[in-house]
C-alpha positions in Angstrom: 14.4 14.1 -32.5 15.6 14.4 -28.9 12.0 15.0 -27.8 10.9 11.9 -29.7 13.5 9.9 -27.9 12.4 11.4 -24.5 8.8 10.8 -25.5 9.5 7.0 -26.3 11.3 6.6 -22.9 8.6 8.4 -21.0 5.9 6.2 -22.6 7.8 3.2 -21.5 8.2 4.7 -18.0 4.5 5.6 -17.5 2.6 3.0 -19.5 4.6 -0.1 -19.2 6.4 -2.1 -16.5 9.7 -1.7 -18.3 12.1 -0.3 -15.7 13.2 3.1 -16.8 14.8 4.5 -13.6 16.1 7.7 -15.1 14.6 11.2 -14.5 13.5 12.6 -17.9 12.5 16.1 -18.9 8.8 16.7 -18.8 8.2 19.5 -21.3 5.3 20.2 -23.4 7.1 18.7 -26.5 8.3 15.6 -24.7 5.0 14.9 -23.0 3.2 15.3 -26.4 5.8 12.9 -28.0 5.1 10.5 -25.0 1.5 10.3 -26.0 2.5 10.0 -29.6 4.7 7.0 -28.8 1.9 5.1 -27.1 0.8 3.1 -30.1 4.3 2.3 -31.1 4.8 1.0 -27.5 1.7 -1.2 -28.2 3.2 -2.5 -31.4 6.2 -3.7 -29.3 4.0 -5.4 -26.8 2.0 -7.0 -29.7 5.4 -8.3 -31.1 6.1 -9.8 -27.6 2.7 -11.7 -27.7 3.4 -12.8 -31.3 6.8 -14.3 -30.2 5.0 -16.2 -27.4 2.6 -17.7 -29.8 5.3 -18.7 -32.2 7.4 -20.2 -29.5 4.3 -22.1 -28.4 3.7 -23.3 -32.0 7.4 -24.5 -32.6 8.4 -25.8 -29.1 5.8 -26.0 -26.3 2.5 -26.8 -28.1 0.4 -25.8 -25.1 -3.4 -26.2 -25.4 -5.3 -23.1 -26.9 -6.8 -22.5 -23.5 -3.5 -22.5 -21.6 -2.0 -20.3 -24.4 -5.0 -17.8 -24.1 -4.2 -17.6 -20.3 -0.6 -17.0 -21.0 -1.3 -14.2 -23.4 -3.7 -12.5 -21.0 -1.2 -12.7 -18.1 1.6 -11.4 -20.4 -0.6 -8.4 -21.3 -1.1 -7.6 -17.6 2.6 -8.0 -16.8 3.7 -5.7 -19.6 1.6 -2.9 -18.4 2.0 -3.5 -14.7 -1.8 -3.8 -14.4 -2.0 0.0 -15.0 -5.1 -0.1 -17.2 -6.8 -2.9 -15.1 -6.7 -0.6 -12.2 -8.6 2.0 -14.1 -11.1 -0.7 -15.2 -11.6 -1.9 -11.6 -12.2 1.7 -10.3 -14.6 2.4 -13.1 -16.6 -0.7 -12.1 -16.7 0.4 -8.5 -17.7 4.0 -9.4 -20.3 3.4 -12.0 -22.1 0.6 -10.3 -22.4 2.5 -7.1 -25.2 4.4 -8.8 -24.3 7.6 -7.0 -24.1 11.1 -8.4 -21.1 12.4 -10.4 -19.2 13.8 -7.4 -19.5 10.6 -5.4 -18.4 8.6 -8.4 -15.4 10.7 -8.9 -14.4 10.1 -5.2 -14.8 6.4 -5.7 -12.5 6.6 -8.8 -9.9 8.2 -6.6 -10.2 5.5 -3.9 -7.4 2.9 -4.1 -9.5 0.2 -2.4 -11.2 -2.5 -4.5 -14.9 -3.0 -4.0 -17.1 -5.8 -4.9 -18.2 -4.3 -8.2 -14.7 -3.7 -9.2 -13.7 -7.2 -8.4 -16.7 -8.5 -10.5 -15.8 -6.2 -13.4 -12.2 -7.5 -13.3 -13.2 -11.1 -13.2 -15.8 -10.6 -16.1 -13.1 -8.7 -18.2 -10.4 -11.4 -17.7 -12.7 -14.3 -18.4 -14.0 -12.7 -21.6 -10.5 -12.0 -22.8 -9.3 -15.5 -22.2 -12.4 -16.9 -23.7 -12.0 -14.8 -26.9 -8.2 -15.5 -27.1 -9.0 -19.3 -26.8 -11.5 -19.1 -29.7 -9.0 -17.1 -31.8 -6.3 -19.7 -31.2 -8.7 -22.4 -32.2 -9.8 -20.7 -35.3 -6.4 -19.2 -36.3 -7.5 -16.6 -38.8 -5.0 -16.0 -41.6 -4.0 -12.6 -40.3 -3.9 -13.4 -36.7 -0.5 -12.1 -36.0 -1.4 -8.8 -37.7 -4.5 -8.5 -35.5 -2.4 -9.2 -32.4 -0.4 -6.1 -33.5 -3.2 -4.0 -34.6 -5.7 -4.3 -31.8 -3.4 -2.9 -28.9 -2.3 -0.3 -31.3 -5.9 0.8 -32.0 -6.6 0.8 -28.3 -3.9 3.2 -27.4 -4.8 5.3 -30.5 -8.4 5.5 -28.9 -6.7 6.8 -25.7 -5.0 9.5 -27.6 -8.2 10.6 -29.4 -10.3 10.6 -26.2 -7.5 12.4 -24.3 -7.2 15.1 -27.0 -11.0 15.6 -27.3 -11.8 15.6 -23.5 -11.7 17.9 -20.6 -10.1 16.7 -17.4 -12.7 16.7 -14.7 -10.2 16.7 -11.8 -7.7 19.4 -10.8 -5.0 17.1 -9.7 -3.5 13.8 -10.9 -1.3 12.7 -13.8 -4.0 13.1 -16.3 -4.7 16.7 -15.3 -0.9 17.4 -15.4 -0.5 15.7 -18.8 -3.5 17.7 -20.2 -1.8 21.0 -19.4 1.4 19.8 -21.0 0.3 18.3 -24.2 0.1 20.3 -27.4 -3.2 19.3 -28.9 -2.4 20.2 -32.6 0.9 18.2 -32.6 -0.9 15.2 -30.9 -3.5 15.3 -33.8 -0.6 15.0 -36.3 0.7 11.9 -34.5 -3.0 10.5 -34.6 -3.3 11.3 -38.3 0.1 9.5 -39.1 -1.0 6.4 -37.2 -4.4 6.4 -39.0 -2.7 6.7 -42.3 -0.4 3.8 -41.6 -3.2 1.5 -40.6 -5.1 2.4 -43.8 -2.0 1.7 -46.0 -1.4 -1.7 -44.3 -5.0 -2.6 -44.6 -4.9 -1.9 -48.3 -1.6 -3.7 -48.8 -3.0 -6.8 -47.0 -6.3 -6.5 -48.7 -7.9 -7.1 -45.3 -11.3 -5.4 -44.8 -11.1 -6.1 -41.0 -8.4 -3.4 -40.6 -11.0 -0.8 -41.8 -13.8 -2.4 -39.8 -11.7 -2.3 -36.6 -10.6 1.3 -37.3 -14.2 2.3 -37.8 -15.4 0.5 -34.7 -12.6 2.1 -32.6 -13.5 5.6 -33.7 -17.2 5.1 -33.0 -16.5 3.4 -29.8 -14.1 6.2 -28.6 -16.7 8.9 -29.4 -19.4 6.9 -27.6 -17.2 6.4 -24.5 -16.4 10.2 -24.5 -20.1 11.0 -24.4 -20.8 8.2 -21.8 -18.0 9.4 -19.4 -19.2 13.1 -19.8 -22.7 12.0 -18.8 -21.8 9.8 -15.9 -18.6 11.5 -14.6 -18.5 14.9 -16.1 -15.3 14.4 -18.1 -12.0 12.6 -18.3 -9.8 11.2 -15.5 -6.7 9.0 -15.6 -8.7 5.9 -14.4 -11.2 6.5 -17.2 -8.3 6.5 -19.8 -7.0 3.1 -18.4 -10.5 1.7 -18.5 -10.9 2.7 -22.1 -7.9 0.7 -23.1 -9.3 -2.5 -21.4 -12.8 -2.0 -22.7 -11.7 -1.2 -26.3 -9.5 -4.3 -26.4 -12.5 -6.3 -25.4 -14.7 -4.7 -28.1 -12.2 -5.0 -30.9 -11.3 -8.7 -30.1 -15.0 -9.3 -29.8 -15.9 -7.8 -33.2 -13.1 -9.9 -34.8 -14.4 -13.1 -33.2 -17.9 -12.4 -34.4 -16.9 -11.6 -38.0 -14.1 -14.1 -38.7 
């Protein structure tokens, strides 16, 4: 239980902007629990988004477009832009059309290039557009999707992380890879998959299963794609996966509902 608590706090510390100023033990069990807590952290973030939507419905009544912008900004604020940084670096590296070694160098470069800026603009515009359409259509299970999509995105990170080899010797991703217990992390993944399936059955919502299948296929495709173009996994590629997966899943919902 102690490691689960440490894992939860570490997950808040590393993957959100929530201020955890305490030095926490980084053992194999606590780091594994940190990754295991990621989808639960996403669930809490989804609840914050649901609260904003409900407050808007009851009190503010902003337009769907402004509400979509607020939700997009809130998501960035809650993560501190962590995953967006990976998305930007991926844009710069991939569209450089250089070899793997040079792309890895660009991934590690903190400067933002033209392609990274373009990738960021495209991502945010598409997300705001999708949220706007969702708020206009208001599907019956919208609030459940607001909780489910970020949970699936972090679950995709866990699957990708556990199935991939880190391509760099240094960095947080390399350190975490050495610390995590793969078998225990698969147990966390299995539990989350089971919970999603149960809720999909209880709600009688086929889109829970559709989104789950799309997530699994996309995560495997992304793994193969990153191996081809980068030689493996890095921390930036983990962050980019979250942003890209969110766009894919919300896009699928928009097309199907």
